[in-house]
N, C-alpha and C positions, 0 to 999 in steps of 0.2 A: 588507527584503522581504514580497512577499503573504506571508495564511497558506490553506494548505489544508484540505481537510474530509476526507481518503482513509477511505473506508469498503470495507469487503471483502466483496463479493457473487455471489463463486464460492471454490466450495472448493478445499484446496488437498492432495485426495486425492491419489494418482495421477502429481500435481507431483515434475517433479526438485529434488533434494533445495538447490540454489545458491535458486532460487523460496519453497518453505516457511521457509528460514530472513531470509528477504528481507523476505517477511509479519509475519514474529515481529520480527525487527528496525523494521519501522514502527510494532509496535505493538497488529500485528495478529493474527488467530488463530484467530477466529471470526467466521464469517458475520454480516454487517447489524455487525457493533464499528464501529465511526467511531472515529477519532482528528483532532486537528486538529493542524497540526505548520506550524511554517515554512517558507518552500518556501527553499533553498540548494540550492545544486549539484548537492551529492551526495543527496539525497533527491530530484528531479528522478530522479536516475539509475536512485534507486530504483524509484519509480512508473512506471518503462520500462520496465524489466524487465520488472513484475506488470502488466500496464497491462490485462492481459485479465484481471483477478482481482478488480479495483480499480476505484471509483468517484472521481472528482477533483470536489468543484467551489472554485473560487474562495468567498474567507467575507470 
């Protein structure tokens, strides 16, 4: 599967608890923090849930 680079670009302040937990499950938590993850259906669903808070680039 493809790898993606996920960067948090917006804060989780005043966001629902499930979005905060999704961000931390992706390995993020601070603005401009990035992680490289193998893309699978579970990760794709997590990205879709918080797509307004993150930026995704294919590697």
